[in-house]
N, C-alpha and C positions, 0 to 999 in steps of 0.2 A: 960504570952503568953493569943493574940487575940481570941477571939470571932468566931469560921466557920460562913459566913455568908453564904447565897447559897441562891441565888433569884428566884423564883416563878417556873421558866422555865422547872430549874434545879434539883427543889424538886419530879417539874409531870416527869423531864424523869429520875429520881431515881424511881418513885411508880411503872412505868407503866415497867422497869428492874424488878422488884422483882415478880410482878406480872405476867413475865412471867416466874422468876424461879419455878414459881409452890407453894412457902414453906407459906403463909401467904392469909386464904381467900379475897377477896374482901373486906369483912365487915371488919377485922382484916387491911387492910394495909389503910383503907377507918377511922378508927380514929387510926393510927398509926402519917398517914400525914395533921392528922386533918380536913380531906375533909367530907362533906355532902356523903351518896351511892352511889344519885341520882347524884354528881359529877365524883365522883371516876368512873362509868361505860361508862359517860361522854367524861370520856379520853380514855378510853380501845379504846371503839368505834370506837373513830377517827383513833386510828394508825390503826386498823384493815381497815376501810374503803378507 
């Protein structure tokens, strides 16, 4: 079975979807997706701008 490949845009979209589900904190999401909190908040703000 081949490895699952996702594009950076798919990962960003999934990050935002997980944020909107409100299951994990932003800090936990950033750790899960391997991005800094600054980047995570930047992505979130971009969605609501």
